[in-house]
C-alpha positions in Angstrom: 26.5 -33.2 28.8 24.3 -30.8 30.7 20.9 -31.3 29.7 19.7 -27.7 30.0 22.1 -26.8 27.5 21.0 -26.9 23.5 23.5 -28.8 21.2 24.7 -26.1 18.8 22.9 -28.1 16.0 19.5 -27.5 17.6 20.1 -24.0 18.4 21.2 -23.3 14.6 17.5 -24.8 14.0 16.0 -22.1 16.5 17.3 -19.5 15.6 16.7 -20.1 11.5 12.9 -21.0 12.4 13.1 -17.2 14.4 14.7 -15.3 11.5 12.0 -16.7 8.9 9.3 -16.0 10.9 10.4 -12.5 11.0 11.4 -12.5 6.7 7.6 -13.9 6.6 6.0 -11.0 8.2 4.3 -8.2 6.4 7.0 -5.3 4.9 6.4 -2.2 3.1 8.6 -3.9 -0.2 6.9 -6.8 -0.1 3.7 -10.0 -0.5 3.6 -13.5 0.0 7.1 -13.8 -1.0 7.2 -11.7 -3.7 9.9 -8.4 -3.4 9.4 -5.2 -4.9 12.6 -4.4 -6.8 14.0 -8.3 -6.7 11.1 -10.4 -7.9 10.4 -12.0 -11.0 7.3 -13.1 -13.0 8.8 -16.6 -13.2 9.0 -16.3 -9.1 5.8 -14.7 -9.2 4.0 -17.8 -11.6 5.9 -20.4 -9.3 4.4 -19.0 -5.2 0.9 -18.4 -7.2 0.5 -20.2 -9.9 -0.6 -18.9 -13.4 -2.0 -15.7 -13.9 -5.8 -14.9 -14.8 -4.0 -12.1 -17.3 -0.7 -11.5 -18.4 -0.2 -8.6 -20.8 1.7 -5.6 -21.5 -0.2 -2.5 -19.8 0.3 1.3 -18.2 0.4 1.4 -14.6 -2.4 2.1 -12.5 -2.1 4.2 -9.8 -4.3 5.8 -7.5 -4.6 9.4 -6.6 -0.8 9.5 -6.4 0.1 10.3 -10.9 2.6 13.2 -9.9 4.3 10.8 -7.6 5.3 8.7 -10.0 7.7 9.1 -13.1 5.0 9.5 -16.7 6.6 6.5 -17.8 3.3 4.8 -15.7 1.2 6.0 -19.0 3.0 3.5 -21.7 2.5 0.2 -21.8 5.4 -1.6 -21.1 4.6 -3.2 -17.6 3.8 -6.7 -17.8 1.4 -7.2 -15.3 0.5 -10.6 -14.2 -3.6 -10.5 -12.8 -4.5 -12.7 -10.0 -8.1 -14.2 -9.0 -9.0 -14.8 -5.1 -5.2 -15.5 -4.5 -6.0 -15.5 -0.8 -8.6 -15.7 1.8 -8.9 -11.4 1.8 -7.9 -10.2 -1.7 -10.1 -10.5 -4.8 -7.9 -9.4 -6.7 -4.0 -8.7 -7.3 -1.9 -6.4 -10.3 1.1 -8.2 -10.0 3.3 -5.2 -12.5 7.4 -5.8 -13.4 9.6 -3.4 -15.3 12.6 -4.6 -17.1 11.8 -8.1 -15.2 11.3 -6.9 -12.1 8.5 -6.1 -9.9 7.6 -2.6 -9.4 4.3 -2.7 -8.4 1.1 -4.7 -6.4 -1.8 -3.7 -6.2 -4.3 -5.3 -3.9 -8.2 -5.3 -4.3 -9.1 -6.6 -0.7 -12.2 -8.0 0.4 -14.7 -5.5 2.0 -13.6 -5.4 5.8 -10.4 -6.9 5.1 -8.0 -3.8 6.9 -8.9 -1.3 8.9 -7.7 2.3 8.0 -6.5 3.0 11.1 -4.4 -0.1 11.2 -2.0 0.7 8.1 0.6 2.4 9.8 1.8 -0.4 12.3 0.8 -3.5 9.9 3.3 -1.5 7.6 5.7 0.2 9.8 4.9 3.3 8.4 3.3 6.4 8.8 -0.3 6.5 6.7 -1.4 10.4 6.1 -4.7 11.4 3.9 -3.5 12.8 0.5 -5.7 15.9 -0.2 -4.8 18.1 -2.9 -3.5 21.4 -2.7 -6.2 22.8 -4.3 -8.8 21.7 -2.4 -6.5 23.3 0.2 -6.4 26.6 -0.8 -10.1 27.6 -2.1 -11.5 25.1 0.8 -9.2 25.7 4.2 -12.2 25.9 6.7 -12.8 22.3 5.4 -9.4 20.8 7.1 -7.7 20.9 10.2 -4.3 21.3 11.8 -3.5 18.0 14.4 -0.1 18.1 16.4 1.0 19.9 12.6 -0.7 18.2 10.6 -3.0 18.5 8.5 -6.6 16.8 7.8 -10.2 16.8 6.8 -12.6 17.9 9.1 -14.8 15.7 7.6 -13.3 12.4 5.0 -15.5 12.5 1.7 -17.1 8.6 0.3 -13.6 7.7 -0.9 -10.3 8.9 -0.1 -6.9 7.6 0.0 -4.3 7.7 2.5 -0.4 7.1 1.4 3.0 7.0 3.1 6.8 6.5 2.2 8.6 3.8 2.9 12.9 3.3 1.8 12.2 1.7 -0.8 7.9 2.4 -2.3 6.2 4.6 -2.1 2.3 2.8 -0.9 -1.0 4.1 -1.0 -4.8 2.8 0.4 -8.3 3.7 -1.1 -10.8 4.0 1.1 -14.7 3.6 0.8 -16.5 5.5 3.6 -19.3 4.9 4.2 -20.8 6.3 7.1 -23.3 4.1 9.4 -26.8 6.1 10.1 -25.2 8.2 13.6 -21.9 8.8 11.6 -24.5 10.3 8.4 -26.4 12.3 11.1 -23.6 13.5 13.0 -21.7 14.9 10.1 -25.7 16.4 9.0 -25.2 18.4 12.7 -21.9 19.6 11.5 -19.8 16.8 14.0 -16.5 16.4 12.7 -14.1 12.8 12.3 -11.9 12.7 14.2 -8.7 13.8 13.2 -6.3 10.9 14.1 -8.6 8.7 13.2 -9.5 7.5 9.4 -13.2 6.5 9.0 -14.1 3.8 6.4 -12.9 0.4 5.4 -9.5 0.1 2.7 -10.4 -1.2 -0.6 -7.4 -1.0 -2.1 -3.3 -1.5 -0.8 -1.0 -0.6 -3.9 3.2 -1.2 -3.4 4.8 0.9 -5.6 9.4 0.9 -6.5 10.6 4.4 -5.7 12.6 3.7 -8.7 9.7 5.0 -10.5 9.4 8.3 -8.4 8.5 11.4 -10.1 12.6 13.0 -11.1 10.9 15.1 -14.3 12.6 17.3 -14.9 15.5 16.7 -12.8 18.6 17.4 -16.2 17.5 21.1 -15.8 19.3 21.4 -12.7 22.2 19.7 -13.3 
């Protein structure tokens, strides 16, 4: 037998390890083995243990209320709250509807994730959320870069968003400028349009089954 040829069984083990490693990677529809639209509360409890709180709530969203169905306001979501589930996460809220995971909200430990890394981490493009009113009444506060609109100066708190095949993703960013950054702003120096200042405070993954389709019946 040629010793340089791996036995078939060994090859199967090797490829199963590779596949498992890929499955465990960060994806825009899952966290810690829990998958949006698939995992149940029992799955979460098996993986993370007994939650600190377990109750029916409305669905918390950050600056994307217009994207999400009005159903979010109803106290019909079973929400499990975990304190310090990982070293990088202070709290996690897992919300379920009809026994399926529809939202993952993570309170991130300060300084753990840079907003500039989010697009690479999840494999989808994050862009700043800009209100239509802000754009209409203060157009000079914004600029276009490669066909996209960015604020010239980012506020103390702002939001980024992205969309994947199965989820809507949002991130709340805390932007406390350094002394040098604050001095630059006082002198009228704008932020770089393709670079997001600050640190990630919250990350949320929301099932697209909750997308706002209000009024769809009127167009049938």
